C-alpha positions in Angstrom: 68.3 93.2 83.6 71.8 94.9 84.3 73.9 95.5 81.3 77.3 96.1 81.3 79.2 96.9 78.1 82.5 98.1 76.5 82.2 101.5 74.8 79.9 104.3 75.3 76.6 104.1 73.7 75.2 106.8 71.3 72.4 109.0 72.9 69.2 108.9 70.7 66.3 111.0 70.1 65.8 114.7 71.4 63.1 117.2 72.7 62.4 120.7 71.2 60.3 123.6 72.3 58.0 123.6 69.0 55.2 121.3 68.3 55.5 122.5 64.7 56.9 120.5 62.0 60.3 122.0 61.3 62.9 121.7 58.2 66.1 119.4 59.4 69.3 120.4 58.1 71.7 118.0 56.9 75.3 117.7 58.4 77.0 116.6 61.8 75.0 117.5 65.2 77.2 119.4 67.4 76.6 120.1 70.9 76.6 124.0 71.9 77.0 123.2 75.7 80.5 123.1 76.9 81.1 119.6 78.5 77.8 117.9 76.6 79.8 115.5 75.2 79.4 111.4 75.3 82.7 110.3 77.3 84.3 107.6 75.3 87.6 105.6 75.1 90.3 107.2 73.9 91.8 106.2 70.2 95.4 106.7 71.9 94.6 104.0 74.4 93.5 101.4 72.2 96.3 99.2 72.5 96.9 99.6 76.2 96.6 96.2 78.1 95.7 96.6 81.5 98.4 95.1 84.0 97.7 95.1 87.6 100.0 94.6 90.7 99.2 91.3 92.4 96.5 91.5 95.3 98.3 92.4 98.7 96.5 91.5 101.9 95.8 94.5 104.4 94.6 93.8 107.6 93.3 97.6 108.6 91.1 100.2 106.8 91.6 102.6 109.8 90.1 105.8 108.1 88.0 106.7 105.1 89.9 106.0 101.7 91.9 103.3 103.7 94.7 105.3 104.7 95.7 109.2 104.8 96.7 109.3 101.1 93.5 107.3 100.1 95.7 105.3 97.7 95.0 101.3 98.7 96.1 99.3 95.3 95.2 96.1 94.4 93.7 94.2 97.7 93.3 90.7 98.3 90.0 89.1 98.6 90.2 85.2 97.6 87.6 83.2 96.1 83.9 83.8 95.3 82.8 86.3 98.0 79.6 85.2 100.2 78.2 86.6 103.6 79.9 85.2 106.4 78.0 87.8 109.2 75.7 90.4 109.0 74.8 92.8 112.1 72.6 95.9 112.5 74.9 99.1 113.7 71.8 101.0 114.7 69.6 103.7 113.0 69.9 103.9 109.2 68.8 106.6 106.6 65.1 108.0 107.0 63.2 111.0 105.6 65.7 113.5 107.5 68.9 111.8 108.0 71.2 109.9 105.5 73.8 107.2 106.5 76.8 108.9 105.5 79.9 107.3 107.1 82.0 104.2 106.1 82.9 101.7 108.5 86.7 101.3 109.8 88.8 98.4 110.6 91.8 98.3 112.9 93.1 95.8 115.3 90.7 92.9 114.7 87.5 95.2 115.2 84.9 97.2 113.0 84.2 100.7 114.0 81.0 102.2 112.8 78.5 105.2 113.5 74.8 105.4 112.9 72.5 108.4 112.1 71.6 108.7 116.2 75.3 109.3 116.9 75.5 105.7 118.2 79.2 104.5 118.0 79.8 100.3 118.1 82.8 98.2 117.9 82.4 94.8 116.5 84.7 91.9 116.0 85.9 91.4 112.5 85.7 87.8 112.4 82.4 87.1 113.8 80.4 90.5 113.9 79.7 90.2 117.7 79.2 93.3 119.3 82.1 94.7 121.7 80.5 97.9 123.1 78.5 100.9 122.1 78.6 104.5 122.9 76.5 107.2 122.4 78.3 110.5 121.6 75.5 112.7 121.5 76.5 115.9 122.9 74.9 117.5 126.4 71.4 119.7 126.3 73.3 122.8 126.1 74.9 122.1 122.9 71.4 120.5 121.6 70.3 124.3 122.1 73.2 125.7 120.3 72.6 123.6 117.1 68.7 123.1 117.4 68.3 119.5 117.5 69.7 116.4 119.3 70.0 114.6 115.9 72.9 114.9 113.5 74.2 114.1 110.1 77.6 113.3 108.3 80.9 113.2 109.9 82.9 110.1 110.5 85.8 107.8 111.8 89.2 107.4 111.9 91.9 105.4 114.2 95.5 105.9 115.4 97.2 104.5 118.1 94.8 102.8 120.1 91.9 105.9 119.8 88.8 106.1 117.6 88.2 109.7 116.4 84.6 110.8 115.3 83.9 114.1 113.5 80.1 115.0 114.2 77.4 117.2 112.7 77.6 118.8 116.2 80.5 120.5 115.4 82.5 118.4 117.6 85.6 116.0 117.3 85.6 113.0 119.8 88.3 110.6 121.0 87.2 107.3 122.4 89.3 104.4 123.7 89.1 101.7 120.9 89.3 99.1 123.4 86.3 99.9 125.6 84.4 103.0 123.9 85.1 105.4 126.8 85.5 109.0 125.9 89.3 110.3 126.0 88.5 113.9 124.9 86.0 116.1 123.2 87.0 119.3 121.1 84.2 121.8 119.8 84.5 123.6 116.4 83.1 126.4 114.6 80.8 124.5 112.3 79.4 121.2 111.6 81.4 118.5 110.2 80.1 116.5 107.2 83.3 114.5 106.0 85.4 111.8 107.9 88.6 113.0 109.7 91.8 112.2 108.3 94.8 111.5 110.6 98.3 111.4 110.0 101.5 111.6 112.3 99.7 112.7 115.5 97.5 115.2 113.6 93.8 115.1 112.9 92.5 117.2 110.1 88.7 118.0 109.6 86.6 120.2 107.4 83.9 122.3 108.7 80.8 122.6 106.3 81.6 126.3 105.9 84.8 125.3 104.3 87.3 125.5 107.3 90.1 123.0 107.7 91.3 122.4 111.2 94.5 120.7 112.4 94.3 119.1 115.6 96.5 117.1 118.1 95.4 113.5 118.3 96.7 113.0 121.9 94.9 115.9 123.6 92.5 117.5 120.6 94.3 121.0 121.0 93.8 123.2 117.9 97.2 123.3 116.1 96.4 125.7 113.1 93.3 126.3 110.6 92.8 127.3 106.9 89.7 128.7 105.7 88.5 128.6 101.8 85.5 130.5 100.1 82.3 129.6 101.8 79.7 127.6 99.4 76.2 128.0 99.8 75.1 124.9 98.1 77.0 121.4 97.6 76.5 117.9 97.4 75.4 115.8 100.3 78.4 114.7 102.5 82.3 115.9 102.1 85.6 114.7 101.3 88.3 114.3 103.4 91.6 115.7 103.2 94.4 113.3 101.7 97.8 113.6 103.6 101.3 112.4 102.6 105.1 113.5 102.6 104.4 116.2 105.2 101.5 117.7 102.8 97.8 117.9 103.3 95.7 118.4 100.3 92.5 120.0 100.9 89.2 119.5 99.0 86.6 122.4 99.9 82.9 122.3 98.5 83.9 125.4 96.5 85.8 123.4 94.2 88.8 125.0 95.3 92.0 122.5 96.1 94.7 123.6 98.6 98.1 122.0 99.5 99.3 123.1 102.7 102.3 122.0 104.9 100.7 119.6 107.6 103.0 120.9 110.3 101.8 124.7 110.3 99.2 124.9 107.4 101.5 127.4 105.5 99.9 127.2 101.7 102.1 125.9 99.0 99.6 126.2 96.0 96.0 126.4 95.2 93.9 125.4 91.8 90.1 125.5 91.4 88.0 122.6 89.7 85.0 124.8 89.6 82.6 124.7 86.6 83.4 126.4 83.2 81.0 127.6 80.7 78.2 125.1 82.3 74.7 126.5 81.9 72.3 124.2 84.3 72.3 124.8 87.8 73.3 121.3 89.1 76.4 120.6 86.9 77.5 124.2 88.2 77.9 122.5 91.6 81.8 122.9 91.8 81.7 120.7 95.1 84.8 118.4 95.3 83.2 115.2 97.0 85.2 112.5 95.9 88.6 112.2 98.1 91.7 113.4 96.4 94.5 110.8 96.2 98.2 111.2 96.9 100.4 108.6 94.9 104.1 109.4 95.1 104.5 113.2 93.6 101.0 113.0 92.0 97.6 114.0 92.9 94.5 112.9 91.5 91.4 115.1 92.1 87.9 114.9 90.8 85.0 117.5 91.1 81.2 117.2 90.8 81.3 119.9 87.9 83.4 117.7 85.1 86.7 118.8 86.1 89.4 116.0 86.7 93.1 116.9 86.9 96.4 115.3 88.0 98.9 117.6 89.5 102.2 117.8 90.8 102.3 117.6 94.6 105.1 119.9 95.2 104.3 122.7 92.4 100.7 122.2 91.7 101.3 122.1 87.9 98.5 120.2 86.1 100.2 117.0 84.1 96.7 116.5 82.5 93.1 117.3 82.6 90.0 115.7 81.6 86.2 117.1 81.3 84.9 114.2 83.6 82.8 114.8 86.8 82.0 112.5 89.6 81.2 112.4 93.3 82.7 109.2 94.2 86.3 109.1 95.0 88.6 107.3 92.6 90.6 104.2 93.1 94.4 103.9 92.0 96.3 100.6 91.3 99.4 100.6 89.5 99.1 102.6 86.5 95.3 102.8 86.4 92.9 104.9 87.8 89.1 103.6 88.4 86.1 105.9 88.9 82.5 106.1 88.5 81.7 109.1 86.4 78.6 110.9 85.8 75.9 109.2 83.9 76.5 106.0 85.7 79.7 105.2 83.8 82.5 103.0 85.3 85.7 104.2 83.7 89.1 103.0 83.4 92.0 105.5 83.0 95.8 105.5 82.5 97.4 107.4 85.6 100.2 109.0 83.5 98.1 111.1 80.8 94.7 110.5 82.0 93.8 108.3 78.5 90.3 106.3 78.7 90.9 102.5 78.1 87.6 101.3 78.8 84.1 102.2 79.8 81.5 100.3 81.3 77.8 101.7 81.2 76.0 100.7 84.5 72.2 100.5 84.8 70.7 104.2 85.0 67.2 103.2 86.4 65.5 100.5 87.9 62.8 101.1 85.5 64.5 101.7 82.4 61.4 101.8 80.1 60.0 104.7 82.1 63.3 106.1 83.0 62.0 106.1 86.3 64.1 105.5 90.2 67.6 106.7 89.1 70.2 104.4 90.6 73.0 105.7 92.4 76.3 103.7 92.3 78.9 103.8 94.9 82.6 102.7 94.8 84.4 101.2 93.3 86.7 98.9 95.3 89.3 96.9 93.9 89.8 93.5 95.4 90.6 90.2 94.3 91.0 90.9 90.4 87.6 92.4 90.6 85.9 95.9 90.8 83.0 96.1 93.2 80.3 98.7 93.0 77.3 98.8 95.3 73.7 100.4 93.9 71.0 102.3 95.5 68.7 99.6 94.2 70.2 96.9 96.5 72.6 95.2 94.0 76.5 95.1 94.1 78.5 94.1 90.8 82.0 92.7 90.5 83.5 93.8 87.2 86.6 93.0 85.4 89.5 95.8 86.1 91.0 94.5 82.7 88.2 94.9 80.3 85.1 96.1 82.1 83.3 93.0 81.5 80.6 92.0 84.1 81.9 89.0 86.4 78.9 88.5 88.7 76.2 90.2 90.9 74.9 89.7 94.2 71.6 90.8 95.8 71.8 93.0 99.1 69.1 92.9 101.4 68.4 96.8 101.3 69.5 99.9 99.1 73.3 100.7 99.4 74.7 103.9 99.0 77.9 104.0 100.8 81.2 102.6 99.0 82.6 99.0 100.1 85.6 98.7 102.2 88.1 96.0 102.4 90.1 94.5 105.1 91.3 91.2 106.1 90.3 89.5 102.7 87.1 90.8 103.6 84.7 93.3 101.7 82.2 94.9 104.0 79.1 96.5 102.7 76.9 98.9 104.9 73.3 99.2 103.6 71.1 102.1 104.0 69.0 100.5 106.7 72.3 100.1 108.8 72.9 96.5 108.3 76.7 95.7 108.0 77.4 92.9 105.8 81.1 90.8 105.8 81.6 89.1 102.6 84.4 86.7 102.4 
């Protein structure tokens, strides 16, 4: 049974290093580990009522995060959602490769890429395949990278072109109408995150924390910027955010840079790395969730329990919370929704970062033995409901106003990729590379 409750449950029990009986001291138990605190709603937010703007229909989802700013608001998806079509996009996750890229939607078409570097275009209304293109590089590049298989990267669309970043360290442009290659540019390292495209420029981050800006017309390199190389990180990557002539770059080192989009000149930098964290997993500073740009405010979160709101021009912090996550936050109106660590869906105020409510999602498929950890993805806000998907093959609809469970839907396979929304339709891509359209 999947339970969703408001508030945060207290952790019970504990374990020690000694089998002998010990004398228990009276008094309040206080953790000695920084950040080892249970996430709870803020008392100051007890009277806050969540109010959202009316749902707005958007026809396109041209890049990861919806647009270059990664802020899509409250999207329309009318009525109770049910599958209208389902189509395989090729090869999915296996023991060696993981499906990482979300679909994109533009001009009535859905574009996808599978783990075998097959790019496909489908009709958004019916799911009918329109074209398919193999973007695997030539044998000379296989020799360079040691394999003809690649993992990571993603898709973006602008002005009739589909741009693909690849684990082969290449950025490729295809004609969106027929899938024919327009240009191909090699980069110094593999690409794990989807490209961001804005105003004729494409921004991509290599696995060794270099940002490259290229011309969308011909693929010429315009400028580049480098962060600190990080040897360990979370699988996948976060795309840069672009708005008002500024590109906000998240690196796996925990560094966050604001650069001028025109020439790459740094405006300011911050670091969301771990502070006083003792365990190896929590110390990973990777910014895996995409940063958001909403007006003059940036919202960013790292894996190592650092979430901040920053001024776009100065980089000054408006607020900071000890909250970590690897999924991208979703902003609508005056509220932020995010999947925090320990499988908690959180609603926060945008102005001061106060937690309004928390919905606890199921942690394990086998709760009794605490086996088979569930990985949740999302959320997406569509039609007055937050949609999250799970690695156990379940999708949930949750009230954005209270955190109450509204409904659930069983998927045919596990899902580890966040849902996307376009044309009043919610698209879900399973681990088996089956794309499902819910309308």
